[in-house]
N, C-alpha and C positions, 0 to 999 in steps of 0.2 A: 504493500500500500504506500510505497515511497512517493508515488506521483500525487498523493493527496495533499491539499493544503491543510494546515493545522486547523482543527476544530477549536472554537473559542468557548471556554466555560467562564461565564461571568460569576464572580464570587465577591465576598466581602469579609475581609479579615478571617476570623476563625469559624465562621458559619459552617456547620457540619454538612448541610445539604449538598453543596457543590462537590464535596468529596465523594458522595455516592456516585456521581457521574464520572469523576476522575478515576475511581477504581475500575469502573467498567471500561472506560476508554483505554486505560493502561493495559488491562488484561486482554483487550482486543488488539493491542499493538497499533492503535491509531495515533497519528500525530495530533497533539492537542496542546493547549496552553491556557493558563488562567489569565483573566482580565479582571483585576480587582477594582471594585467600585466602593468609594467611601460610603459608609452607612448613611450619612447625611444626604447623599445624592440618590438614594434608591427610590425615593417616592416622588421624584420630579423628572422632568425631561432633561436630557435626552434618553435616560435609561427607561422611563416608562413607555417610550415609543417601542422598545423591545419587549418589555414585560409590563403589561398594564397593572399587574398586582404589586409591582415595586419590590419584589423580593428576589433572592437568589436561590437556585441557579437559573440562568438562562443559557441556552446553547445556540451559538451561531455556527452553522455549517456552510462555509463558502463553496464547498464542493457540490452542494445541492441547492444553494441559494434559499436556505430556510432558517427560520428562527423558531425555537421551541422553548417554552417555559413550563415550570413544574417538573420536579426531579423524576417522578414516576413516568410522566409523558416523555421526557428526554431519554430515559433508559429504554422505554418501549421502542422509541425511534431508532436508537443505536442498535438494539438487538435485531429489529426488523431489517434495517438497511445494511448493517455491517457484519452481523454474525452469521454469515452464510454457511459456515462450517459447523454451526451449532456448538461452539466452544463453551458458551455460557448459558445455553438453554436446551431444553428437550423438545423434540418434535412429536413425541408420543402423547396422546390425549391426556392420560392420567397424570404423568409427570409434568407436562406443560402447564396444566391448570393448578397442580400443587405448587409449582414455582410461583405462579401468579398470585395464589393465595398468600404466600409469604411476602410477596411484594406489597400487597395491599395491607397486610399486617404491619409492615414497616411504616408505610405512609399514613396509616390511620391510627395505629396502636402503639407505635414506638415514638416516632418523631414528635407528634404534638405533646405527649406527656413529658418526654424528656426536655423538650423546649420550655414547657411551663415550669419545670423544676429549675432550669437554668435562670428563667426570669425571676422567680421568687427568691432564689438563693443569691443571685448576683446583682439584679437591677431594680427590683421593686423598691419604692421609696421607704417602705417600712417592712420589718420582718413579720411575717404572718406564720407562726409555727404550724397551724393547722393545714395551711396550703402546702408548706414544705413537707410536712408529714404525708399528706395525701399523694403528692407526686413522687416522693421517695419510695413510698409503697408501690406505686405503679412501676417504677424502675425495677424494683425487686420482682414484681409479678411478671413483667415482660422477660426479664432474664430467666425466670423460672419456667416460663412457657418454652423458651428455646432449649433450656437444659433438659426439661422433661421430655420434649420431643426427641432430642438426640439420644437420650438414654433409652427411651422406649423402642426406638427404631434401630438403634445400634449402627447408625450410618455416620460417615465422616462429615457429611454436609446436610443441609436442611432437606434436600430432595435427593436421596440416594447417595452414592459415593462420588458424585460429580459436583464441582463448584458451579454455582449459577449466579446470575445477576442478583438474585434475592439474597444470597449470602453476603455479597459485596455491599448491597444497599444498607444492611444492618450495621456495618462496621463503624461508621463515623460516630453515631450517637453512643454506641457501646464504649467506644474508646474514651468518651468524655466523662464517664462515671466510674466511681469506685475510688479506693485509696490511691492517693497520688495524682488524682485527676482533678478536674475543675468542679464537678458536681457530685453529690452524694458521697462525700469523702469518708463518711463513717461506714460505708457499705463495703464489706470485704467480698469481692466478686469471686475469689478463689474457692469459696464454699460451694459454688456450682461447678463441679469438676468437669462435666461434659461440655458445658458452655466454655469453660476456660481452655479445654483442649481444642475445641473448635476454633476459638479465637486465635490460638497459637498456630493451628494448622493453616488458617488463612494468612496470618502474618509471615509464615514461612515461605509463602509464594513471592517470588521476586517482584512481580508487578505490584502486589499489595504493599510489600515492604517499602518500595520506592515512594509511593504516594503517601504511605503512613508516616514516613520520615518528614515530609513537608508539613503534614498535619501536626505531628508531635512537636516540631520546632516552633510552630506558632503558639501552641498551648504552653510550651515551656517558657516562652517569652512573657506570656500573660501571667503565668503563675509566679515567675520571678518578679514581675512588676508589682503584683499584689503583695508579695512578701516584703518587698522594699518599702511599699506604702505602709504596711503594718508596722515595720520597724521604726518608721518616722513618728508614729503616734506615741 
């Protein structure tokens, strides 16, 4: 695919959602790059001309002259247009729809709840313990769903023993929680042994490791800044 122009993923700082797209792009071996937009510019033109919702990610594919927004829609597009060898998806009816189920679990059952925890822990004007408790419990529940599924089925990945786009889409938000992370710092995720082994299995993949390094570097800068601010107080 060396004749392709790089696909552009619009991102903003440490936002997890663009990394779902980045993991898929890297695994497919496609040329791509981030275009970072300041958070203050997301809700106004010219960015809203690309994405009327004013959020990230947005994908610009100059090879097809198309703009797509919403991470789930972007991943669907990439699989349909560029995964002709079915590297990251199944073509059989049962497995294809099982993968799609996990994709929708991510966009409806992981991302929103983890995002709300991030908001109430990091950004809300006042600490609301009941809200933090609610969304921390949701983090635990979502991890438990994945852990229980892997344990019950005895597979390496969510759908059989083949990595799919659904596995990749779950990585960014999971990376942001647990001890040493930005959110739910009191939650020891190692207690979910099947989940922990699955995350390691994913990170052992060269494409995942490459993108994860960029993601980790951003979070480390943020955590270091928070620690520095704390020491000033």
